C-alpha positions as CSV (number, residue, x, y, z in Angstrom):
1,E,7.5,-0.3,-9.5
2,I,6.0,-3.3,-7.8
3,V,6.1,-5.4,-10.9
4,A,9.7,-4.3,-11.6
5,H,10.7,-5.2,-8.1
6,F,8.7,-8.4,-7.3
7,G,7.5,-9.5,-10.8
8,A,3.8,-9.3,-10.2
9,V,0.9,-7.4,-8.7
10,T,-2.9,-7.8,-8.5
11,I,-5.0,-4.6,-8.7
12,I,-8.7,-4.2,-7.8
13,P,-9.7,-1.5,-10.4
14,Q,-12.8,-0.3,-8.5
15,P,-12.0,2.7,-6.3
16,V,-12.3,2.1,-2.5
17,R,-13.9,5.1,-0.9
18,G,-12.1,6.3,2.3
19,V,-13.2,8.9,4.8
20,W,-10.9,10.0,7.7
21,T,-10.1,12.9,9.9
22,H,-6.7,14.4,10.6
23,E,-6.1,17.4,12.9
24,G,-9.8,18.3,12.9
25,R,-10.1,18.2,9.1
26,R,-12.2,15.6,7.3
27,F,-10.9,13.9,4.1
28,A,-12.8,11.8,1.6
29,E,-10.8,10.1,-1.2
30,D,-10.9,7.2,-3.6
31,N,-8.2,4.7,-3.0
32,T,-6.8,1.8,-5.0
33,R,-6.3,-1.5,-3.4
34,F,-3.6,-3.9,-4.7
35,F,-2.0,-7.1,-3.5
36,V,1.5,-8.5,-3.8
37,D,2.2,-12.0,-2.6
38,V,5.8,-12.1,-1.5
39,E,7.9,-13.9,1.1
40,D,8.2,-12.3,4.5
41,T,11.9,-11.3,4.6
42,P,13.8,-8.4,6.1
43,E,14.5,-7.2,2.5
44,T,10.8,-7.1,1.6
45,E,9.9,-5.3,4.8
46,R,12.6,-2.7,4.1
47,F,11.4,-2.3,0.5
48,F,7.8,-1.5,1.6
49,A,8.9,0.8,4.5
50,A,10.9,2.9,2.0
51,W,8.3,2.7,-0.7
52,K,5.6,3.9,1.7
53,E,7.6,7.1,2.4
54,T,8.1,7.6,-1.4
55,L,4.3,7.2,-2.0
56,K,3.5,9.6,0.9
57,R,5.6,12.3,-0.7
58,R,4.5,11.5,-4.3
59,F,0.8,11.7,-3.4
60,H,1.0,14.3,-0.7
61,Q,-0.4,11.9,1.9
62,V,-0.3,12.2,5.7
63,E,-0.4,8.4,5.9
64,I,-0.6,5.4,3.6
65,W,-1.7,2.0,4.8
66,I,0.4,-1.0,3.9
67,T,-0.5,-4.2,5.6
68,S,0.9,-7.7,5.6
69,H,-0.8,-11.0,6.2
70,E,0.4,-14.6,6.4
71,I,-0.6,-16.7,3.4
72,R,-0.9,-20.5,3.7
73,I,-1.0,-22.4,0.4
74,T,-2.3,-26.0,0.8
């Protein structure tokens, strides 16, 4: 989906172990980390906000972390 929308993605294939607590219940799970370098536009922000909700439903998650960071290329 990311490649179809943005044309590229970088995936770290090793699982990232996460442990967290929600409503008194402890969860431990393996996560996949990936990166997409895209321009910071309102359209990009809307895409990721909507995709996050899709992923939460698809993977039955209480929350999914999607972060953004400024990139400077020199």
